[in-house]
KELOFI-738469 format. One record per residue (C-alpha): residue in three letters; x, y, z. Coordinates in pm, whole numbers. Example, Ala and Ser with C-alpha at 12.3 -4.5 7.8 and 13.67 -1.06 7.14 Angstrom:
  rest       x       y       z
   ALA    1230    -450     780
   SER    1367    -106     714
//
This chain:
  rest       x       y       z
   MET    8183   12956   13457
   ARG    8230   13203   13702
   VAL    8592   13114   13785
   LEU    8670   13162   13409
   ARG    8551   13506   13405
   THR    8777   13622   13713
   LEU    9086   13513   13484
   ASP    9021   13789   13198
   GLY    9300   13953   13113
   ARG    9530   13802   13370
   SER    9880   13611   13306
   TYR    9818   13308   13088
   SER    9943   13058   13372
   GLY    9635   13173   13530
   TYR    9435   12922   13346
   ARG    9568   12637   13568
   GLU    9335   12749   13802
   LEU    9059   12566   13609
   LYS    9201   12222   13646
   GLY    8895   12030   13776
   ALA    8567   11936   13702
   TYR    8281   12153   13575
   ASP    7869   12093   13531
   LEU    7792   12260   13207
   GLY    7421   12139   13175
   SER    7459   11936   12855
   TYR    7799   11796   12944
   THR    8053   11761   13243
   LEU    8378   11921   13143
   HIS    8708   11773   13300
   ILE    9022   11992   13244
   ASP    9298   11763   13350
   HIS    9615   11942   13221
   VAL    9650   12316   13122
   GLN    9901   12429   12865
   GLY   10182   12661   12946
   ASP   10141   12900   12694
   PRO    9918   12968   12355
   PHE   10177   12797   12187
   ALA   10251   12491   12367
   PRO   10086   12157   12311
   PRO    9680   12214   12373
   SER    9541   12142   12714
   ARG    9380   11781   12788
   VAL    9025   11790   12854
   ARG    8725   11526   12851
   ALA    8371   11593   12807
   ARG    8147   11349   12968
   VAL    7785   11320   12868
   HIS    7490   11103   13001
   ALA    7428   10779   12806
   ASP    7065   10887   12766
   LEU    7173   11124   12522
   LEU    7219   10856   12234
   ARG    7078   10568   12431
   LEU    7286   10296   12239
   ASP    7158    9934   12245
   GLU    7323    9726   12513
   LYS    7407    9451   12272
   LEU    7656    9700   12089
   LEU    7880    9699   12384
   ASP    7858    9360   12535
   ASN    8205    9248   12393
   VAL    8522    9399   12293
   ASP    8512    9396   11911
   ARG    8180    9563   11914
   ARG    8275    9836   12156
   VAL    8578    9885   11967
   ALA    8375    9968   11650
   VAL    8124   10173   11838
   GLU    8388   10387   12001
   ASP    8529   10420   11638
   PHE    8227   10510   11464
   LEU    8160   10803   11736
   THR    8522   10903   11699
   ARG    8480   10945   11326
   ARG    8137   11139   11391
   LEU    8299   11379   11640
   VAL    8558   11440   11355
   ALA    8290   11518   11130
   GLY    8115   11763   11403
   MET    8462   11950   11438
   GLU    8462   12003   11060
   ALA    8079   12116   11038
   LEU    8199   12375   11330
   GLY    8519   12500   11151
   LEU    8826   12628   11257
   GLN    8792   12890   11530
   ARG    9097   13087   11579
   ARG    9081   13308   11906
   GLY    9404   13454   11942
   SER    9764   13372   11971
   GLY    9941   13027   11875
   ARG    9700   12739   11918
   SER    9415   12970   12080
   GLY    9070   12841   12000
   VAL    9164   12495   11835
   ILE    8964   12196   11938
   LEU    9117   11838   11833
   ILE    9070   11490   11876
   ASP    9231   11174   11760
   THR    9135   11138   11385
   PRO    9134   10756   11261
   GLY    9230   10664   10938
   GLN    9141   10391   10702
   VAL    9217   10145   10977
   VAL    8971   10061   11286
   LEU    9187   10073   11624
   PRO    9122   10062   11969
   ARG    9125   10424   12070
   SER    9132   10623   12385
   SER    8932   10910   12209
   VAL    8615   10779   12321
   CYS    8508   10571   12610
   VAL    8143   10434   12604
   THR    8001   10294   12934
   SER    7653   10203   13008
   GLU    7625   10516   13232
   ALA    7814   10814   12984
   ILE    7989   10861   12672
   GLU    8341   11043   12744
   VAL    8509   11225   12498
   ARG    8881   11318   12509
   LEU    9003   11614   12354
   ALA    9288   11853   12319
   VAL    9182   12257   12348
   GLY    9390   12539   12266
   LEU    9290   12791   12545
   PRO    9254   13132   12426
   GLY    9529   13394   12469
   ASP    9617   13718   12354
   GLY   10010   13711   12369
   ARG   10042   13575   12709
   ARG    9723   13724   12861
   ILE    9405   13527   12916
   ARG    9081   13583   12663
   ALA    8845   13422   12899
   LYS    8515   13536   12688
   ASP    8673   13326   12416
   ALA    8730   13055   12635
   GLU    8416   13045   12769
   ALA    8238   13053   12415
   MET    8469   12743   12329
   PHE    8297   12550   12646
   VAL    7963   12721   12619
   ASP    7892   12695   12240
   ASP    8141   12515   12022
   LEU    8167   12212   12249
   PRO    7809   12163   12309
   PHE    7740   12216   11894
   ILE    8014   11909   11854
   LEU    7889   11695   12084
   LEU    7530   11729   11985
   HIS    7614   11699   11595
   ALA    7801   11393   11669
   LEU    7569   11241   11946
   SER    7226   11365   11921
   ARG    7002   11057   11907
   SER    6739   11287   11666
   THR    6997   11272   11403
   PHE    7215   10977   11478
   PRO    7266   10733   11179
   PHE    7195   10397   11362
   ASP    7195   10199   11054
   GLU    7551   10298   10958
   LEU    7669   10230   11323
   SER    7515    9890   11279
   GLU    7682    9814   10924
   HIS    8008    9962   11080
   VAL    7967    9732   11413
   THR    7883    9440   11164
   LEU    8184    9456   10913
   TYR    8422    9477   11199
   CYS    8275    9178   11352
   ASN    8277    9000   11054
   GLN    8653    9062   11011
   CYS    8736    8974   11335
   TYR    8517    8649   11261
   ILE    8749    8547   10959
   ARG    9055    8615   11119
   SER    8972    8409   11428
   GLU    8881    8127   11166
   LEU    9228    8136   10961
   THR    9422    7893   11163
   GLY    9152    7621   11180
   ARG    9109    7636   10793
   GLY    9474    7622   10760
   LEU    9511    7960   10634
   ILE    9740    8259   10728
   ALA    9583    8524   10508
   PHE    9242    8589   10294
   VAL    9202    8827   10025
   GLY    8831    8890    9906
   ASP    8709    8894    9553
   GLY    8647    9258    9457
   ALA    8915    9378    9691
   VAL    9066    9728    9569
   LEU    9446    9677    9669
   ALA    9619    9947    9473
   ARG    9636   10288    9656
   ARG    9599   10648    9466
   ASN    9964   10715    9478
   GLY   10285   10581    9693
   ILE   10162   10811   10022
   SER    9820   10775   10040
   GLU    9633   10519   10214
   LEU    9302   10596    9992
   PRO    9194   10324    9721
   MET    9278   10392    9364
   ASP    8998   10528    9157
   ALA    8763   10243    9074
   ASN    8760   10321    8740
   LEU    9146   10249    8733
   ALA    9189    9983    8983
   VAL    9202    9608    8896
   PRO    8948    9427    9153
   PHE    9079    9141    9294
   ALA    8973    8810    9178
   ALA    9097    8477    9335
   PRO    9247    8180    9151
   ASP    8997    7882    9146
   SER    9239    7668    9274
   LEU    9301    7842    9605
   ARG    8930    8002    9640
   VAL    8754    7967   10005
   THR    8403    8066   10120
   TRP    8285    8192   10458
   GLN    7976    8191   10580
   LEU    7973    8501   10815
   PRO    7785    8541   11169
   SER    7598    8839   10996
   GLY    7448    8589   10726
   LYS    7657    8725   10454
   VAL    7858    8483   10231
   MET    8258    8586   10137
   SER    8460    8443    9889
   GLY    8808    8496    9783
   MET    9174    8346    9790
   GLY    9302    8152   10118
   VAL    9660    8151   10155
   PRO    9754    7846   10318
   LYS   10049    7766   10578
   GLY   10361    7717   10481
   VAL   10583    7893   10228
   THR   10413    8125    9953
   LEU   10604    8321    9686
   ILE   10458    8633    9521
   VAL   10619    8659    9156
   GLY   10576    8818    8862
   GLY   10724    9114    8670
   GLY   10786    9458    8782
   PHE   10478    9691    8828
   HIS   10231    9387    8812
   GLY   10120    9421    9159
   LYS   10364    9184    9347
   SER   10454    9445    9648
   THR   10098    9577    9644
   LEU    9956    9228    9733
   LEU   10224    9197   10007
   GLN   10120    9563   10120
   ALA    9765    9453   10153
   ILE    9839    9106   10318
   MET   10066    9322   10575
   ARG    9783    9570   10646
   GLY    9545    9301   10729
   VAL    9641    9225   11045
   TYR    9405    9540   11105
   ASN    9048    9572   11014
   HIS    8964    9823   10751
   MET    8653   10063   10718
   ALA    8381   10048   10461
   GLY    8511   10149   10100
   ASP    8875   10135   10223
   GLY    8912    9866    9936
   ARG    9112    9633   10170
   GLU    8808    9585   10412
   TRP    8816    9202   10292
   CYS    9212    9157   10343
   ILE    9246    8986   10659
   THR    9564    8809   10782
   ASP    9681    8631   11086
   GLU    9712    8903   11378
   THR   10053    8764   11439
   ALA   10216    8815   11071
   VAL   10497    9045   11102
   LYS   10698    9238   10814
   VAL   11073    9225   10852
   ARG   11342    9383   10654
   ALA   11702    9519   10649
   GLU   11771    9796   10861
   ASP   12128    9905   10832
   GLY   12232   10109   11125
   ARG   11999    9972   11401
   ARG   12046    9846   11725
   VAL   12061    9487   11836
   SER   12103    9371   12184
   ARG   12182    8978   12292
   VAL   11973    8841   12013
   ASP   12034    8475   11914
   ILE   12119    8495   11541
   SER   12311    8176   11537
   GLY   12058    8023   11310
   PHE   12124    8246   11039
   ILE   12492    8399   11114
   SER   12735    8207   11281
   ASN   13131    8141   11261
   LEU   13234    8492   11260
   PRO   13577    8600   11218
   ARG   13825    8567   11532
   GLY   13554    8320   11687
   ARG   13281    8575   11788
   SER   12979    8449   11916
   THR   12634    8502   11784
   THR   12416    8338   12033
   ALA   12357    8673   12196
   PHE   12464    8903   11951
   SER   12476    9275   12004
   THR   12562    9574   11785
   GLN   12463    9937   11785
   ASP   12542    9935   11407
   ALA   12379    9615   11245
   SER   12449    9539   10865
   GLY   12166    9463   10655
   SER   12236    9082   10713
   THR   12255    9078   11057
   SER   11951    9344   11087
   GLN   11739    9099   10915
   ALA   11827    8797   11108
   ALA   11758    8989   11423
   ALA   11449    9099   11321
   ILE   11355    8749   11208
   VAL   11419    8610   11581
   GLU   11284    8912   11740
   ALA   10929    8886   11567
   ILE   10919    8480   11651
   GLU   11057    8556   12029
   LEU   10724    8773   12061
   GLY   10485    8526   11901
   ALA   10504    8559   11521
   ARG   10372    8282   11323
   VAL   10425    8458   10976
   LEU   10691    8616   10837
   LEU   10647    8902   10547
   MET   10917    8980   10312
   ASP   10977    9157    9999
   GLU   11313    9130    9802
   ASP   11325    9482    9755
   THR   11361    9566   10119
   SER   11594    9262   10211
   ALA   11924    9221   10227
   ALA   12050    9014    9917
   ASN   12327    8796   10071
   PHE   12074    8690   10356
   MET   11814    8604   10121
   ILE   12035    8370    9855
   ARG   12372    8263    9775
   ASP   12362    8120    9431
   ALA   12548    7843    9290
   ARG   12834    8060    9140
   MET   12878    8267    9437
   GLN   12903    7922    9634
   ALA   13185    7814    9409
   LEU   13371    8150    9468
   VAL   13337    8177    9830
   ALA   13377    7857   10019
   LYS   13100    7799   10301
   GLU   13363    7774   10566
   ARG   13426    8157   10471
   GLU   13080    8272   10461
   PRO   12899    8295   10789
   ILE   12576    8363   10671
   THR   12338    8081   10612
   PRO   12099    8252   10361
   PHE   11702    8260   10462
   VAL   11636    8038   10155
   ASP   11785    7730   10311
   ARG   11569    7809   10662
   VAL   11213    7902   10529
   GLN   11078    7539   10506
   GLU   11267    7441   10828
   LEU   11097    7740   11027
   HIS   10764    7611   10918
   ARG   10840    7245   11005
   SER   10993    7314   11303
   MET   10870    7602   11457
   GLY   10500    7637   11259
   VAL   10609    7978   11123
   SER   10504    8047   10771
   SER   10628    8277   10514
   ILE   10506    8496   10248
   LEU   10763    8657   10002
   VAL   10788    8870    9731
   VAL   11066    8737    9478
   GLY   11127    8869    9150
   GLY   11488    8768    9093
   SER   11591    8461    9269
   GLY   11447    8150    9116
   ASP   11618    7946    9339
   TYR   11319    8012    9583
   LEU   11108    7806    9378
   ASP   11225    7488    9526
   VAL   11116    7546    9856
   ALA   10811    7690    9771
   ASP   10431    7521    9845
   VAL   10232    7799    9653
   VAL   10363    8005    9414
   LEU   10128    8317    9337
   LEU   10217    8468    8952
   MET   10104    8847    8938
   ASP    9987    8953    8591
   GLU    9861    9321    8558
   TYR    9730    9275    8926
   VAL    9547    8945    8879
   PRO    9700    8663    9064
   ILE    9735    8330    8893
   ASP    9820    7984    9077
   ALA   10183    7922    8914
   THR   10280    7658    9169
   HIS   10238    7344    8896
   ASN   10431    7564    8663
   ALA   10693    7643    8907
   GLU   10725    7270    8977
   GLN   10803    7180    8608
   ILE   11059    7453    8587
   CYS   11223    7318    8895
   ALA   11227    6965    8751
   LYS   11349    7087    8420
   PHE   11602    7365    8546
   PRO   11759    7204    8859
   ALA   11914    7434    9123
   ARG   12279    7401    9123
   ARG   12347    7517    9445
   THR   12424    7335    9774
   VAL   12198    7364   10062
   GLU   12405    7575   10361
   ALA   12200    7481   10675
   THR   12449    7257   10834
   ALA   12272    7224   11182
   PRO   11925    7241   11250
   LEU   11764    7586   11418
   SER   11778    7623   11811
   PRO   11488    7684   12015
   MET   11458    8055   12040
   ARG   11583    8189   12351
   GLU   11374    8440   12519
   ARG   11561    8769   12687
   SER   11435    8966   12987
   PRO   11431    9370   13016
   PHE   11553    9517   13325
   PRO   11375    9791   13473
   LEU   11682   10030   13488
   THR   11853   10242   13224
   LEU   12177   10342   13123
   GLY   12174   10671   13234
   ALA   11847   10803   13044
   ARG   11553   10984   13203
   MET   11250   10808   13221
   GLU   11042   11147   13253
   ARG   11181   11203   12918
   MET   10989   10970   12674
   ASP   10818   11153   12389
   VAL   10706   11095   12043
   LYS   10780   11334   11771
   SER   10608   11144   11482
   ARG   10484   10794   11373
   THR   10832   10713   11288
   THR   11058   10880   11576
   PHE   11035   10803   11939
   GLN   11274   10995   12213
   TYR   11384   10796   12522
   GLY   11573   11019   12721
   ASP   11847   11189   12492
   GLU   11808   10927   12226
   PHE   11602   10951   11932
   VAL   11491   10645   11771
   GLU   11403   10632   11430
   LEU   11106   10354   11375
   GLY   11058   10403   10962
   ALA   11126   10012   10919
   LEU   10841    9921   11146
   GLU   10591    9924   10849
   GLN   10289    9791   11056
   LEU   10320   10075   11296
   ILE   10065   10276   11114
   ASP    9969   10582   11311
   GLU   10142   10812   11533
   SER    9857   10756   11825
   GLN   10039   10371   11829
   THR   10369   10512   11860
   ARG   10241   10714   12154
   ALA   10075   10472   12326
   ALA   10371   10251   12272
   ALA   10583   10492   12454
   ALA   10347   10504   12721
   MET   10329   10147   12735
   ILE   10701   10093   12735
   ARG   10728   10321   13044
   TYR   10448   10145   13235
   ALA   10637    9825   13184
   LEU   10934    9947   13292
   ALA   10799   10058   13625
   ARG   10553    9768   13653
   TYR   10660    9461   13510
   ALA   11035    9470   13375
   ASN   11236    9294   13636
   GLY   11522    9103   13434
   ALA   11361    8756   13493
   LYS   10996    8794   13278
   SER   11056    8773   12912
   LEU   11005    9067   12685
   HIS   10676    8869   12528
   THR   10540    8802   12893
   VAL   10592    9196   12985
   VAL   10442    9338   12667
   GLY   10164    9087   12712
   GLN   10083    9188   13056
   VAL   10059    9550   12969
   ILE    9848    9471   12697
   ASP    9591    9293   12915
   ASP    9617    9583   13179
   VAL    9490    9811   12890
   TYR    9197    9583   12798
   GLU    9097    9528   13132
   GLN    9147    9896   13286
   GLY    9138   10088   12981
   PHE    9391   10336   12828
   ALA    9399   10546   13166
   VAL    9607   10285   13316
   ILE    9926   10372   13120
   SER    9895   10763   13139
   PRO   10136   10918   13322
   TYR    9917   11211   13393
   GLU    9563   11284   13544
   GLY    9281   11163   13350
   CYS    9359   10987   13038
   SER    9513   11143   12712
   GLY    9279   11079   12386
   PHE    9548   11046   12174
   TYR    9648   10671   12212
   ALA    9574   10383   11989
   LEU    9667   10029   12044
   PRO    9967    9923   11903
   ARG   10013    9529   11874
   PRO   10273    9324   12093
   PHE   10543    9325   11789
   GLU   10545    9697   11748
   ILE   10596    9745   12141
   GLY   10859    9494   12137
   MET   11034    9596   11849
   ILE   11067    9952   11945
   TRP   11167    9823   12293
   ASN   11446    9638   12108
   ARG   11578    9955   11925
   VAL   11614   10186   12232
   ARG   12011   10167   12312
   ALA   11942   10302   12654
   LEU   11755   10001   12757
   VAL   11892    9676   12917
   ILE   11768    9320   12835
   ARG   11952    8990   12897
//
């Protein structure tokens, strides 16, 4: 690294001369972006090692699912290598840090590692050493000559690599994908395996509750299904059928915990998470009320119509939605993006959107109430649109009339209470009147325009998992409960930028535009969405629903 030695002591901006590729013997270093000073976000680099270092079996890379699992496993190995190295501080600010996108409990397609038959490319962030605003060249050389080779060899050296663990990791991931692919054919929308640990350590942790405290899941016999997996493993558990399923029970008995596990079951979990056998239809979307969100030209007339002063709701827009209008819009937007399953929790829903009981119907005449409550649409969504629903209900007994399955949670143990619920409905008939006076109309597709309302496309940034910046606007994403990783949010921002430049034209539907971007990422890799040279290692693939939902919340983007 002769160039580096000539920079010692110079102004920190001199590091920019390092951009390019360097053969360092054990690996090739690509420096794609150099930070402006030691306190700025770290520089983006790629370390490329020859595939012979590890010599992976070609069968591990012959389809997308196995490749995703392999790259996730290697990323976790690299994280372990960095932990073994320890934190190396070498000057001011972030000098000396080496970072990689660290996976959590979920296995996602990530850009941190890219494996081909020729090479393994590791994408990192590196804090180039500086003393104030002066270059510390010897420390930078130590990072590239000592630290990075240590991490790469610790993670990827064939002599110490745990190939059996890799095989188990890949097999688990492929088994999970197999169950998800077979759900529809079995008439199911979700599966929860026997022995699953659904509870978490606390309300902010993704780690499982201690096995000595948790109640392992056990399927009711009436809902039990068994899978013969491609690996030869036999897995048994509860199958949730298509239709309308209620999760009921007393407070703190596990209703929301079960729904949370089903909600997260759209992703595959690593071994030991406790929810690795919670598998949900990949199109399941959790919807909720979200006061104050932006809604743009959404047809919510199937749920809210006849507004005062004759205001139409067939292309409803507001910059400050109420709880009921935001939940209606969320349902329509999810179905527009292809959702076949809706997940709802009474605790996070608008009460007046979910139900109007007989007494309130008597007090407020239907002609003065614009809301058609969800209880009067949920079965129609299933019959006419093929959209199933799983709902946590604790206080609205009228939902028993529209349920196909009723699961009673009793101290975290699920009981099939469907027959008991039918008997209760016969003994205590509902007194309310069904308020759906016309059938649901077909969902109208909306098309995004490429133009913005004064926002600057070059200012698109992610501040956290739940905060997205577009131009001068900050968009809060906390209500998107299935957006689980900051790197997903970062990728969604890049994908929206890419879609605005490539596919959004005012004619293609949002569903089509988002689908085309995801197809491009699968076919060409994450580099296709990167606005910079090389590829950031801090992208994780979001689902089309989360991309579309972020898009729907950005006030500066135009849609028709």
